[in-house]
C-alpha positions, 0 to 999 in steps of 0.5 A: 500500500502506498497510501498514508493517513491523510490520503486514506482519509481523502480516499474515504471521503471520495468513496463517500462521494464527499463533494468538497473532497473531490473539489479539493482534489480537482483544485490540487491536480487539474492544472497539472493534468492539463499540462501533462495532457499538453505534452501528448496532444497539440490542442489546449482544448483537447488537453482540457477535455482529456483532464475532464475525462480523467476526473470522470474516470476517477469518480467511476473508479475510486471504489476500485483503487487498490492503493498500489501506487499513490493517488496522484500517480494513479490519477496521472496514469489515467490521464497519460493512458487517455492522452496516449490513446488520443495521440495515436488517433492524431497519429502522434505516437511517443515512444519511451521503450525503444531506447535502442543501441543508437540512442544509448550510444549517442553522445550526451555532450558535443564530442567537439568539446573533447580532445581527439583520441589520437591527441598526444596528451590528454586524449579524450579529456575536455578541451575546456572544462565546463564552466563553473556557475559559482560566480554567476549571480542568482538573479541571472538564473531567476531572470525572465529571460533565463526562465524563457530559455529553459522553457524553450529548450525543454519545448525543443527536446524530443517528445520522450525527453521533454515529457520525462524532464517536465514530470521530474523537474517541473511537476516534481514527480519522483523517478518511481512515479514517472516510471509508473505513470509512463510505464517505463523502466528505471533505466529508460527514465534515467537515460531520458532525464540525463539527456534532457538535463544535459541539453538544458545545462548546455543551453544555459551555459551558452547563454550565461557565459557566451564567451566560453 
């Protein structure tokens, strides 16, 4: 069981068809559900429709919720399955399981940043090590421009990487929750997240230290 005392109390209220408990749940998770749906479908109205369908499924299925995951994970999984189905109908399929040899051998960092393997000294070492951000004012990371850069970089990522980093770093799901919601292995989740974070870091490095 993954339910704590507070969640069990909420579950009991939901199963008793307590309207205020359901309103609380919708208020807590609805924006996140719409955001998650938008990772799978193009249209905002469709994303809203998927979120509404999810809440209907929650109402209809709450009596059968067994607590093998958290309530949040269960709700997000319902939305994800609905969004995947709608995406397939729109011929927009996102693969999470096919981390084949090509993906796993692709370099995370631009190979041009390393010395060539036949270099006389320091072969395969950094030509110039990644810059330290310790001297960069915190305001630079919190600025509107920097936040927009992060958003644009995430939006430009391959779909599977974009969804994983959004769930982990924006919606703050744990690695276990992401694996359960998307139905992927821990290895796949870790590889996708690592590659996504590396691209965001590279974009930030290029922006904050353009002379580097």
